[in-house]
ZAMARGU-4260 file (C-alpha; in steps of 0.2 Angstrom, whole numbers, plus 5000, padded with zeros to 4 digits):
<rodrens>
0) 4998/4544/4351 | 4986/4557/4346 | 4988/4553/4327 | 4986/4534/4331 | 4970/4537/4341
5) 4962/4548/4327 | 4967/4534/4315 | 4959/4521/4325 | 4943/4531/4328 | 4941/4535/4310
10) 4944/4516/4305 | 4930/4510/4318 | 4919/4524/4313 | 4920/4521/4294 | 4917/4503/4296
15) 4903/4505/4308 | 4894/4518/4297 | 4897/4507/4281 | 4891/4491/4291 | 4875/4498/4299
20) 4868/4512/4289 | 4853/4505/4279 | 4850/4519/4267 | 4856/4521/4249 | 4874/4517/4245
25) 4879/4511/4262 | 4872/4494/4257 | 4886/4492/4245 | 4900/4500/4254 | 4908/4486/4263
30) 4925/4489/4272 | 4938/4476/4270 | 4948/4472/4286 | 4965/4470/4279 | 4974/4474/4296
35) 4981/4491/4290 | 4990/4498/4276 | 5006/4492/4267 | 5022/4498/4275 | 5029/4504/4258
40) 5013/4513/4255 | 5013/4522/4272 | 5031/4527/4270 | 5027/4534/4252 | 5013/4544/4260
45) 5024/4550/4274 | 5037/4556/4261 | 5024/4564/4250 | 5015/4573/4264 | 5031/4580/4271
50) 5037/4585/4254 | 5021/4595/4250 | 5021/4603/4267 | 5039/4609/4264 | 5034/4615/4246
55) 5020/4625/4253 | 5030/4633/4267 | 5042/4638/4254 | 5029/4645/4243 | 5034/4634/4228
60) 5016/4632/4222 | 5011/4651/4226 | 5018/4659/4210 | 5008/4662/4194 | 5022/4654/4184
65) 5020/4638/4194 | 5002/4637/4194 | 5002/4640/4174 | 5015/4626/4172 | 5005/4613/4181
70) 4989/4619/4172 | 4998/4617/4156 | 5004/4600/4161 | 4987/4594/4164 | 4981/4601/4147
75) 4995/4591/4139 | 4991/4575/4149 | 4972/4577/4144 | 4976/4580/4125 | 4990/4568/4123
80) 4983/4553/4134 | 4964/4553/4129 | 4964/4537/4122 | 4972/4528/4137 | 4959/4536/4147
85) 4945/4531/4135 | 4952/4513/4136 | 4952/4513/4156 | 4933/4519/4155 | 4929/4505/4144
90) 4936/4493/4155 | 4928/4499/4171 | 4911/4504/4164 | 4910/4499/4146 | 4909/4518/4143
95) 4906/4522/4125 | 4920/4532/4116 | 4908/4547/4113 | 4904/4549/4131 | 4923/4546/4137
100) 4928/4560/4124 | 4914/4572/4129 | 4909/4570/4146 | 4927/4565/4154 | 4941/4572/4143
105) 4933/4586/4134 | 4924/4593/4149 | 4941/4593/4159 | 4951/4601/4145 | 4937/4615/4144
110) 4939/4617/4163 | 4958/4618/4163 | 4958/4630/4148 | 4946/4641/4156 | 4957/4642/4172
115) 4972/4646/4162 | 4963/4660/4152 | 4957/4668/4168 | 4971/4664/4181 | 4979/4682/4180
120) 4963/4691/4184 | 4958/4679/4198 | 4974/4681/4206 | 4973/4700/4206 | 4970/4708/4222
125) 4953/4716/4223 | 4952/4734/4229 | 4937/4739/4240 | 4930/4755/4248 | 4938/4762/4264
130) 4925/4772/4275 | 4930/4790/4279 | 4933/4786/4297 | 4948/4775/4292 | 4955/4787/4279
135) 4969/4789/4274 | 4969/4771/4271 | 4968/4758/4256 | 4958/4742/4258 | 4960/4726/4247
140) 4955/4707/4247 | 4968/4695/4242 | 4965/4677/4237 | 4978/4667/4245 | 4981/4648/4245
145) 4974/4638/4259 | 4989/4625/4260 | 4990/4606/4257 | 4973/4600/4251 | 4966/4583/4250
150) 4954/4578/4235 | 4944/4562/4235 | 4938/4558/4218 | 4922/4549/4213 | 4921/4533/4203
155) 4906/4537/4191 | 4916/4551/4181 | 4933/4546/4188 | 4944/4558/4177 | 4933/4573/4177
160) 4927/4572/4196 | 4945/4569/4201 | 4954/4582/4191 | 4942/4597/4190 | 4943/4600/4208
165) 4962/4598/4207 | 4962/4611/4193 | 4953/4623/4204 | 4966/4619/4219 | 4981/4621/4208
170) 4974/4637/4200 | 4972/4644/4219 | 4991/4640/4222 | 4989/4624/4233 | 4998/4609/4235
175) 4987/4593/4231 | 4985/4575/4237 | 4973/4566/4226 | 4964/4549/4230 | 4954/4542/4216
180) 4940/4530/4219 | 4945/4511/4219 | 4928/4507/4214 | 4934/4511/4196 | 4951/4503/4198
185) 4958/4504/4180 | 4954/4522/4179 | 4961/4525/4196 | 4978/4517/4192 | 4978/4527/4175
190) 4976/4543/4185 | 4990/4539/4196 | 5002/4535/4181 | 4997/4550/4172 | 4998/4562/4186
195) 5014/4555/4192 | 5021/4557/4175 | 5015/4575/4171 | 5013/4584/4187 | 5027/4591/4199
200) 5029/4579/4213 | 5034/4593/4225 | 5017/4600/4224 | 5006/4586/4218 | 5004/4568/4224
205) 4992/4554/4220 | 4988/4538/4231 | 4978/4523/4228 | 4969/4511/4239 | 4953/4506/4248
210) 4945/4510/4264 | 4961/4508/4275 | 4971/4519/4264 | 4957/4532/4264 | 4956/4531/4283
215) 4975/4534/4285 | 4974/4549/4273 | 4959/4556/4281 | 4968/4556/4298 | 4981/4568/4292
220) 4979/4587/4295 | 4974/4595/4279 | 4970/4613/4275 | 4955/4609/4264 | 4946/4592/4260
225) 4935/4591/4244 | 4925/4575/4243 | 4913/4569/4229 | 4902/4554/4233 | 4887/4550/4244
230) 4881/4556/4261 | 4886/4541/4271 | 4905/4544/4268 | 4902/4563/4267 | 4898/4562/4286
235) 4914/4551/4289 | 4924/4564/4280 | 4916/4578/4290 | 4921/4569/4306 | 4939/4567/4301
240) 4940/4586/4296 | 4932/4591/4313 | 4946/4584/4322 | 4958/4598/4314 | 4945/4611/4311
245) 4948/4609/4292 | 4936/4616/4280 | 4926/4604/4268 | 4918/4604/4252 | 4906/4591/4250
250) 4898/4587/4232 | 4885/4574/4236 | 4869/4569/4226 | 4851/4564/4231 | 4835/4562/4222
255) 4835/4575/4208 | 4817/4577/4202 | 4810/4582/4185 | 4793/4592/4185 | 4783/4591/4169
260) 4769/4603/4166 | 4754/4600/4155 | 4751/4607/4139 | 4767/4603/4129 | 4765/4601/4111
265) 4770/4584/4103 | 4786/4592/4097 | 4790/4600/4114 | 4786/4583/4122 | 4798/4574/4110
270) 4813/4586/4114 | 4809/4586/4133 | 4808/4567/4134 | 4825/4566/4124 | 4833/4577/4136
275) 4826/4568/4152 | 4830/4550/4145 | 4847/4553/4139 | 4853/4559/4156 | 4842/4548/4166
280) 4845/4531/4158 | 4859/4532/4144 | 4874/4543/4148 | 4885/4533/4160 | 4870/4521/4163
285) 4862/4535/4173 | 4876/4534/4186 | 4877/4553/4188 | 4875/4564/4203 | 4863/4576/4194
290) 4854/4562/4184 | 4834/4563/4185 | 4828/4551/4198 | 4809/4553/4196 | 4797/4563/4186
295) 4782/4572/4193 | 4770/4574/4179 | 4753/4583/4178 | 4740/4569/4179 | 4732/4576/4163
300) 4748/4573/4153 | 4753/4557/4162 | 4750/4544/4148 | 4756/4556/4134 | 4772/4558/4144
305) 4774/4539/4146 | 4772/4535/4129 | 4784/4549/4124 | 4797/4542/4136 | 4795/4525/4129
310) 4798/4531/4112 | 4813/4540/4117 | 4821/4525/4125 | 4817/4515/4108 | 4826/4529/4098
315) 4841/4528/4109 | 4843/4510/4111 | 4857/4502/4099 | 4855/4486/4091 | 4866/4477/4104
320) 4863/4488/4120 | 4872/4475/4132 | 4888/4478/4122 | 4886/4496/4115 | 4879/4504/4131
325) 4887/4508/4148 | 4886/4495/4161 | 4883/4497/4181 | 4900/4498/4188 | 4900/4482/4199
330) 4889/4468/4205 | 4886/4476/4221 | 4878/4491/4213 | 4869/4480/4200 | 4861/4470/4214
335) 4856/4486/4223 | 4848/4493/4207 | 4839/4477/4204 | 4832/4476/4221 | 4825/4494/4220
340) 4817/4490/4204 | 4809/4474/4211 | 4803/4482/4226 | 4796/4498/4219 | 4778/4491/4218
345) 4775/4501/4202 | 4772/4496/4184 | 4787/4492/4172 | 4785/4503/4157 | 4801/4497/4149
350) 4816/4487/4153 | 4815/4480/4170 | 4826/4470/4182 | 4821/4453/4174 | 4829/4459/4158
355) 4846/4463/4166 | 4862/4452/4166 | 4871/4450/4182 | 4887/4443/4174 | 4890/4458/4163
360) 4881/4470/4176 | 4871/4477/4161 | 4854/4484/4166 | 4843/4490/4152 | 4835/4508/4153
365) 4821/4506/4164 | 4805/4516/4167 | 4793/4512/4182 | 4776/4520/4183 | 4767/4525/4199
370) 4779/4516/4211 | 4775/4517/4230 | 4780/4533/4237 | 4787/4525/4252 | 4797/4511/4243
375) 4816/4512/4243 | 4815/4517/4224 | 4806/4534/4230 | 4816/4537/4246 | 4834/4532/4241
380) 4845/4539/4227 | 4844/4528/4211 | 4861/4531/4203 | 4858/4520/4189 | 4847/4517/4173
385) 4830/4518/4183 | 4818/4532/4181 | 4801/4533/4191 | 4786/4542/4185 | 4772/4547/4197
390) 4757/4559/4194 | 4752/4575/4203 | 4737/4586/4202 | 4746/4603/4200 | 4763/4611/4199
395) 4760/4617/4217 | 4758/4599/4222 | 4774/4594/4214 | 4784/4608/4222 | 4777/4603/4239
400) 4782/4585/4236 | 4800/4591/4232 | 4801/4602/4247 | 4795/4587/4259 | 4810/4577/4254
405) 4828/4581/4256 | 4836/4595/4246 | 4841/4588/4229 | 4857/4592/4220 | 4847/4597/4204
410) 4829/4601/4200 | 4823/4601/4182 | 4806/4609/4176 | 4799/4606/4159 | 4785/4619/4154
415) 4779/4628/4139 | 4775/4642/4150 | 4791/4652/4157 | 4781/4660/4171 | 4774/4644/4178
420) 4792/4636/4177 | 4799/4651/4186 | 4786/4649/4200 | 4792/4631/4203 | 4810/4636/4204
425) 4805/4651/4215 | 4795/4640/4227 | 4808/4625/4229 | 4825/4622/4235 | 4840/4613/4225
430) 4858/4614/4223 | 4855/4619/4204 | 4841/4620/4193 | 4836/4620/4175 | 4821/4625/4164
435) 4818/4613/4149 | 4834/4604/4150 | 4844/4592/4161 | 4863/4590/4166 | 4871/4603/4154
440) 4871/4618/4167 | 4887/4609/4173 | 4895/4614/4157 | 4894/4633/4160 | 4910/4638/4169
445) 4902/4654/4175 | 4889/4645/4185 | 4894/4637/4203 | 4890/4619/4204 | 4886/4613/4222
450) 4873/4606/4233 | 4862/4612/4247 | 4858/4603/4263 | 4859/4584/4261 | 4866/4586/4243
455) 4882/4594/4250 | 4889/4612/4252 | 4903/4622/4244 | 4904/4625/4225 | 4916/4624/4211
460) 4918/4626/4192 | 4927/4641/4184 | 4931/4655/4197 | 4919/4647/4209 | 4932/4633/4212
465) 4946/4645/4213 | 4937/4654/4226 | 4933/4638/4236 | 4951/4634/4237 | 4957/4651/4242
470) 4957/4661/4258 | 4950/4678/4256 | 4962/4689/4266 | 4957/4706/4271 | 4971/4719/4271
475) 4970/4737/4276 | 4985/4748/4274 | 4986/4765/4283 | 5000/4778/4284 | 5008/4784/4300
480) 5002/4801/4300 | 4985/4811/4302 | 4981/4800/4317 | 4964/4802/4327 | 4965/4801/4345
485) 4955/4785/4350 | 4966/4780/4365 | 4963/4780/4383 | 4960/4790/4393 | 4943/4792/4386
490) 4933/4808/4388 | 4916/4816/4382 | 4924/4824/4367 | 4930/4807/4360 | 4913/4800/4363
495) 4904/4814/4355 | 4916/4812/4339 | 4911/4793/4339 | 4892/4797/4340 | 4893/4810/4327
500) 4902/4797/4315 | 4889/4784/4318 | 4874/4796/4314 | 4881/4800/4296 | 4869/4791/4283
505) 4876/4776/4275 | 4873/4784/4258 | 4885/4798/4262 | 4898/4787/4270 | 4897/4776/4254
510) 4899/4791/4242 | 4913/4799/4252 | 4922/4781/4252 | 4921/4780/4233 | 4926/4797/4230
515) 4942/4795/4241 | 4945/4779/4232 | 4944/4788/4215 | 4956/4801/4220 | 4968/4788/4227
520) 4965/4791/4246
</rodrens>
């Protein structure tokens, strides 16, 4: 009954949020009322969920050998089936082969190989100092698996954004349930087929479906939920997790700004605009969570920047853009983007909604200058081949503008003066930041990737993902001799000993602890 009530409440909450929220992606998330899930699907979920629970209880997924076997299986899957993945991406989003190989398959192979290379050191217990008052003793921190975790993948990079969290979860020793996004259906089906083929069903299961199936999955008790998407559904995920006190990682998005300083030389501006435009308008048709949403440019450099941005678009546009560039994922998102462009109240510099094709969902790379700052184009996440440009009087005004909005997932600063760029970084908040480039900070496995505030919380990539899916357990081992009398009845002598210990300077305590650790105490 409790499970049924939870499921019923989530279904109602999910549909209500999707139907009534007016901002951003809520406009295109429409729940289908199919009267529940298929009985066979539900039986499969029950079987898989119970199997994974038994496997984790028996510690099947805990060993180094099992973790490595699954990571190697993922590596084999990615290197063997890359052409099938590229074909699915082309079907769903007309993704060019170069982008499929680079940003989906190649990046995921790099992630799994990095995990394989470092797994043994990540799993090793970490010895830490033990203060003198707790001697003789030894302290350590262990990273132990959290349990059975639930990963909700994203549609825009359906392979990488589904598998990268799974790589981290597997490396941490968890059992995993993956739910790919149904917005990119060919990729979702391909993910299920491949994961079923290559991964151990005792510790990994994949389930497809839409709103009803996602709701059914969210109603279960998980040990961690990892969601990549938008804030509307992120709130639904958190509501579901709260019922079971389940920890959550939310990788969301927001309006990632670009701040362009004055004084860039023509060659610097050429490179800067290439880096801005490629991510904002071309790679996956701008459907990237860290894609530049708008540019704040010093008013003295506004016209120079606009001309350079137009030139960059012209350089990158192929002869047949409608067939050679990526498309908007579906008609609902195309209509959303067209409306954002048409209601921006700005000047179309290139592209424009009128040049789009609703039948093929192709929207050309579009730059709009001086939009209304209160228009939806400047208050909602764009997530498509649109870029807004607005002037500011100074870098300080640009930083203030960014800080007046919700915290973005990424912040990009372009300047020929490193000090001025660092000042902007220091005086703003964002999930991540780059100076003189965009997007590629995600390729560094030594950097955590995650949001802040409305752009999400928690992080992953490399060891950061391993840490996200691990519980840090404290262990203090002490011998059964050399005991200090700390037990009732208490007296003044015991109180004096406690007070004396508390007055020892921290520097001396730390030094003594390190010496005892060195000598094996």
